[in-house]
C-alpha positions in Angstrom: 9.8 -10.4 10.9 6.8 -8.6 9.2 7.8 -5.2 10.7 11.5 -5.6 9.7 10.6 -6.5 6.1 8.1 -3.6 6.0 10.8 -1.1 7.2 13.5 -2.4 4.9 11.3 -2.7 1.8 10.0 0.8 2.4 13.5 2.2 2.5 14.6 0.2 -0.5 11.6 1.3 -2.5 12.1 4.9 -1.5 15.8 5.1 -2.1 16.8 2.4 -4.6 14.0 2.0 -7.1 14.0 4.5 -9.9 11.4 3.0 -12.2 9.3 5.8 -13.9 6.2 3.6 -13.4 6.5 4.0 -9.7 4.2 6.7 -8.2 6.2 9.4 -6.3 4.5 8.5 -3.0 4.4 4.7 -2.8 4.5 3.1 0.6 4.4 -0.3 2.1 1.4 -0.5 4.4 1.8 -4.0 5.7 3.7 -7.3 5.2 2.3 -10.8 5.9 4.8 -13.6 5.9 4.0 -17.2 5.6 4.8 -19.2 8.8 7.7 -20.9 6.9 9.0 -17.6 5.5 8.6 -18.9 2.0 6.4 -16.0 0.8 5.9 -12.4 2.0 2.8 -10.7 0.8 3.6 -7.0 0.6 0.7 -4.5 0.5 1.4 -1.2 -1.0 -0.4 2.1 -1.4 0.4 4.6 -4.1 -0.8 8.1 -4.1 -2.9 8.9 -7.1 -5.3 7.2 -9.4 -6.0 3.5 -9.7 -3.8 3.6 -12.8 -0.9 5.0 -10.7 -1.4 2.2 -8.2 -1.5 -0.4 -11.0 1.6 1.0 -12.6 3.4 1.1 -9.2 2.5 -2.6 -8.6 3.9 -3.5 -12.0 7.1 -1.7 -11.3 7.6 -3.4 -8.0 6.8 -6.8 -9.4 9.5 -6.4 -12.0 11.9 -5.2 -9.3 11.1 -8.0 -6.8 14.2 -10.0 -7.7 16.4 -7.0 -7.0 14.6 -6.2 -3.8 14.9 -9.8 -2.6 18.7 -9.8 -3.2 19.0 -6.4 -1.5 17.0 -7.7 1.5 19.4 -10.7 1.7 22.3 -8.4 2.0 20.7 -6.1 4.6 19.1 -8.7 6.8 21.6 -11.5 6.6 18.8 -14.1 6.4 19.5 -17.6 5.3 16.3 -17.7 3.3 14.7 -14.5 2.0 11.0 -15.0 1.3 9.6 -14.7 -2.3 7.9 -11.3 -2.5 4.4 -10.9 -3.7 3.2 -7.3 -4.1 -0.5 -6.5 -3.7 -2.5 -3.3 -3.7 -3.7 -2.1 -0.4 -7.1 -0.4 -0.9 -7.9 0.3 2.8 -6.9 3.9 2.5 -9.0 4.5 -0.6 -11.9 2.5 0.9 -11.7 4.6 4.1 -11.8 7.8 2.1 -14.8 6.5 0.2 -16.6 5.6 3.4 -15.8 9.1 4.9 -17.3 10.7 1.8 -20.5 8.6 2.1 -20.8 9.5 5.8 -20.3 13.2 5.0 -23.0 13.0 2.3 -25.4 11.3 4.7 -24.7 13.9 7.4 -25.3 16.7 5.0 -28.5 15.2 3.8 -29.7 14.8 7.4 -28.7 18.4 8.2 -30.7 19.7 5.2 -33.7 17.5 6.1 -33.6 18.9 9.7 -33.5 22.5 8.4 -36.4 21.7 6.1 -38.5 20.4 9.0 -37.5 23.3 11.3 -38.4 26.0 8.9 -42.1 24.9 8.5 
């Protein structure tokens, strides 16, 4: 169910939502449904600043009722879960960690050059 909701919500967000607060590249990264399908936690990533991500979250939260109704029509589910949108910071955190690793590697390279030159 998680994969199906992720795919359908991604398509709906891309093709149906025209809120100006929504960042141009907003994607659903994962969906976690409660066992009883009462709630679906939808994690999104929006390209851009933290303000763009926050703005996109607000746009999606305000469109959650529409998205839920659209899912009901597409999936023919008896009960469509309540949608909770959350920011997914894993991509941003991964980029930050890669930057730290690059900085440490550069520092090590410079230290090795300094020792080798003496």
